[in-house]
N, C-alpha and C positions, 0 to 999 in steps of 0.2 A: 391546519385546515380548519379553524375553528369558525363557526358562522356557515358551515356548508348548506347551499341551497337557498339561504335567506334571501328574501326579496324576488324579483324577476331573473328573467335571463336577458343578456345582451350579445351583440355581435361584437365582439372584442377585436376581431381581425379577418381581413379577407385577402385571396391571393387567386389568380388565374394563370393559367398557360395559354398562350395565344391559340385561336381556334385554326384549323385548318385541313390539310391533308398531307401530313409530314410523314406518315409511314412508319411512325415509331411505336414502340410497346405502350400500351396503355398507361402503366406505372410510371413510366417517365412523366407523362404529362402529369398526372395525380401527385407525384412527388414534388416537382417544380411548383404547382400551385399551393401545396401542403406547407412547402418553406417559405414561400411568399406570405402566405396567411399567418405564420408563427411570426415572421419578422414584423409584418404588421401590426401583429397583437403585441410584440414586445415580450415574448415568452420563448422559451426554449421547449424544443420537442421531449425533454426529459421532465418538463413541468405538467404536460398533458396528462390526465388521468383516464380519459376515456377515448376512442378513436372509434368512428363509424365510417365505414366504408360501404359506397352506394356501388351494387356489383353491374359488371358487364358481361352477359351471357355469351359474347361473340368473341372472347378473347381467352378461350381455354380455361384450365381449373385455377389460376391466377385470379381470373375475372369472377369467378363465383365465390371467392374467399377473398374480397376485396380490401377488408378490414387487416386481415393478415399480412396481405400482400403488401399494404402501405406501410404497417406497422414494423415489418422485416426491413423494408427498403430505407425506412429511418433510422432503424437500429432497435433492436428488442431492447425494451426497458421495463416490462412486466406490466405495462398498462393493461387495462382491460379494452377488449375490442368486440364490436359486432360487424356482420358484413348483412346487407338487405337488398332486395330486388323486387320492385314495384314498377317494371317498365319505366315511362316517361315520368313517373311519381317517384321514383327511387331517391332523388336527392332530399325531397321533402320528406319524405320517411325517414332518412338518415337523420336530417335537422331535428324532426320530432324526436327520435330515439334519443338523441343527445340532450335535448332540452328537458326531456321527461326525466331523465337521471338525475340532472342538476336540480330540477324542481323537487324530486325526490330526496335532496339532501345527501345523495350516494357521490357528488363528485363536484369541484368548484370549475374546473377547466376541462373542455373537449374539443375534439378536432373532428371535423365531418370532411370527407374527401370524395369526390366524383370525377372520374376520366374515363375515356372512351376512345377507342381506335377502331374505325369503322369500315365496313366494305364500301367498295364502289357501287354506285347505284341505289335503289331504294332499298329499306330494311326487308328481310323476308324471314320466316321462323327457323330456326337453326336446324342443322340437317338430322335426317332419319325420318321413318313413317311412324306419325303419330295419330291416328284417325279418330282419338278422343280429344284432341287439342282444338279447340274453335279457330285458334289462329293458324294452325296448319291448314284446317279444311277451307277456310275462305279462300286460301291460297289454290289450293287443289280442287276445290268444286266449283268456285267462281271466277278464279283468275283474279281476286280483287285485290290488287296491290294497295298500299297507302295512298299512292297518287290519284287511284281510281275512287277511293272513299273521299277524298279530298273533293274530287269534282263533284262527287254525289251531293256532298254537303253544300257546294257551291250552287249546284242547280237547286238544291231544297231554298236556297236564300233568293235565289232569282225569283222561284215562284212564289214564295211568300211575302218578299218585300220590294220587287221590282229592281233588284241589285243588277248592274252591268259590270260587263269587262272592265269597263274604264273605272269603275269604282275600286274594282279588284285591285287594278295597276297603281290606283293613286295611293293603295296601302305600301305597296314595294316602293314607290318613289319616295313615300315619307321614312319609311325604315331604314332604306339606303341612305337617304341624308343624315339621318342619326349615326347610322352603322360607319359611315366615312370617317367621324369624329371618334371612333372607338378604336384605341390601338390593339385589342384582344379580340377586334371581330376578324372573320375570314375574309368576307367583302367588305372593301374599304374604299368604294367609288358611288358616286351619285348615278343615277338612272334617268332616263324621260319617260313618260308615259307611251311614248311612241316605240321606245326600247322594248318596254315590257311587253307590249301588244304585237311586237313584231318578232318575239322569242318563240321556239317552236310549241305548239300544241301538243300537250301530254295526256291531260284528260279534261276534255271538253267541259266547262268552259275555262281552265286553267291551263296556262302556258308554262314554259320552264320557270320562267322569273317570277310566277306566282307561287312557286313550292319551294319549300326549304330544301337544301341539301343534307347529306349524310355528313358528319365532321368529325376530326378529331379534336379533342381538347381536355382540359382539365380546370376545374374551380375547387376552392376550398374554404370553409370558414372555420373559425375559431369562437367558441361559444363558452360564456362564463356566467356563473352566479354573478347577480349586481353587486352582493357584496365584496366579492373578489375585485371586480372591475372598479367599484369606489376605492378599494384599497390601493390598487396597482396602476391604476389609470386616470385616477381623479373622477370628479363628479360631471366633469363639462362634456358634452357631446355625445352621451352614450346612445346607443342605436338598440333599443328594445325589441325582443321579440316577442311581439303582442299576441300573437295567435299562430297554430298550424293547424290547418283543417286536413285531415287524410278521410273523408267521408266517403261511403260506398252510394251507389243509387238505390232509390224508394221504389218498391214494387207498386205499379207497373210502371216500366221504364218505357215511355212511348217514343222516344226518340232515339234512332240507329246508333249505336256506339262501337267502335271498333273493341274488338275482333268479332261481334256478332252480325249475321247478317238477317236478322227478324227481331222485331220488337216484341215485347209483354203484350198480350191482349188487354185493353179495358173494357170489354162489353159488359163484365159485371162489376168490375172495381174502378172508380173514377181515377184518372190521374192525380199524381199528387200536386200539391200546391207549388213547387218549383220541381223543374226538369233538372237533370243530375248536375250540368255544369253551372247553373246557377245555384244549386243546393252548396256546390262546394264553396262558393265565396260566401253566401250566406253563413255558413258555420262559422269562417273566420271572422266575418263581420262581428258575428255574437259574441266570441269568445273575447274578440280585443275591445268590446263596448264602442265600436265606430259602425259608421255607415259609409258607401260610397261618397257620399258628399264631404267626406272628412278626407278624401286621399289628395294627394300631392301628385302622385304618378301611379301608375300600374304596368307591370310586365305580365303580357299575355302569352298564350300557346300559339303562336303566330305558325301553325305547321303549312298553312295556307294564307293568301292573303284575305280570302273570303273567312277564313276561319276566325282570323283577326276581328274582323266586324260582328262575328257572333260573339266571341268572348268578350267584346265591349258592352254589348247587352246582359250577356250570361254574369257580368260582375257588377252589374247593376249602374253602369256609368250612364246609361239613358235607356229609354223603353224600348221593346223589341220593334225593329223596323226602321230605328232613327240614328243608327251609327252611321251612315253614310252622310248624314248632314253634321253630325260632328267633325267627322273628315273633311267635308267641303269648308267646313267654318274655319278649319286649322285648329280646333280646340284639341286635339289628341297629337299635333305635331310639336317638336320643341318650341318654347314659347308659348303655347297654347294654354289654354285654361286645365286641361288634365292630360298632359302627356302620356302616351301609352307607348310603350316599348322603346324609351329613350336611350337605351342600349344599341339598338339597332333591330332586337329582336332575333327570332331564330332565322329570318330573311336574310340579316348579314352575318349570323354565326352558323347555320346549320344544326342538325342534330346531333348532339353526344350524349347519349341518354342519361347515364347516370348523373351526368353533370349540370343538367340543364336548370334544374330548380336550385342547385347550388348557386349557380352562374346568375340567377335571377335575384337571389338574395344578395350576392355580391353587389350588383348594380344598385338595390335599393340602399344598401347601407351606403356605398360611395354618396350618392343622391343626398342621401340624408345627413352625412358628414360634410356635404359642400365641396366634396373634391372630385367632382365628374368632370372637371375641365370646359371646353366649350359645349359640352350638352348638358351642361348642369341646369337643373329644374330649380327656379329660384325659392328660397324660403321652403324647402321641402320639409314637411312635419310628419307625413305618414305616407306609406307606399303598401301596395298590393302585388305579390306576384300569384299566378295562377296557371295550372295546366291540369293533364290528368294522364293517368297511366292504362294501359290496357286492363281487361277483366274489372273494371269499376275500380279503379285507384284514383280517388279525389287528390288533388294537391293545391293548397292556397296556403299563402305565408302573408302575414301582415307584421310591417316594422313600424315603430314610432318612435319619436324623440321626447 
């Protein structure tokens, strides 16, 4: 293991389990994704020195100790492990833990796995009375389910920027067209604007097809030091993990964020230069030494169609209020100037919480390697993935060739 940690960190292999509602234990999805990633990297499980499991809190004790669950399923080897939970940012934090250990020179080869098996319907807090838990309180005091929050965000966008339900529906149409080309996606058919607008109303103005489902699924990546990758995979086509941002909000946070139902007051202190979601992406750009103008594609957190439009602006692809123009011009579609969610996004996959950020990294890697098939972004050189988790967990990843 000479030259541990020298150079940067590369994504050596990726793997996924198809997303859907199969009703199987989450560990089966994670195991399948892990084996696929190992095979893609051309390494054996016995070569892995460090494993990070992104936790799933709705799947009993094995979900709370996902690192050990996956290590045992693969076969005990003495590898070091970590388990982590940060809601929808869990996958990004797991990637960051593995990357940090490699950069510190403590290992050459790491495996990151995230998988989930979800209940029917929208996500809710796990059982029990917890009056000191803001997530529990928003359900008990306000009945504020996730779709209700998504509807509030959509209404905010309509008030600020004049967005319409037709704009929201166009996001679904775009993402469904990409998802139909992705063999890992849960929903693999195209839809029309009329179909979206005719689907049942869930949280005005959002309809059923505007909101992502809850899904089962798994994703995994093998990360390696660049020196290891050059020795074992050659120097061609390396996808470098240029940045991982896991920032928290800056006081005062003046835009409502789940699970809170009030914002900080800025009567005495002015708001920060960037709101939280914009700060997540900016920190990643700063670390990578890139800007949004350098991106070839982006995977963003489309919990709802309206939220994708917000995220397009948050990651700097256009000024506030102009995401609809990019959408209407075709710039964010496959074949456009800056494709957004070429995987199909959560609109096509649904939420499998600990796997989401890992799946985004899988898509970025496949695109930069030129192996995304019919949804390939031509000459992709740099990509950003962005989402966020409850309680101020930022999540952004930048990869480059």
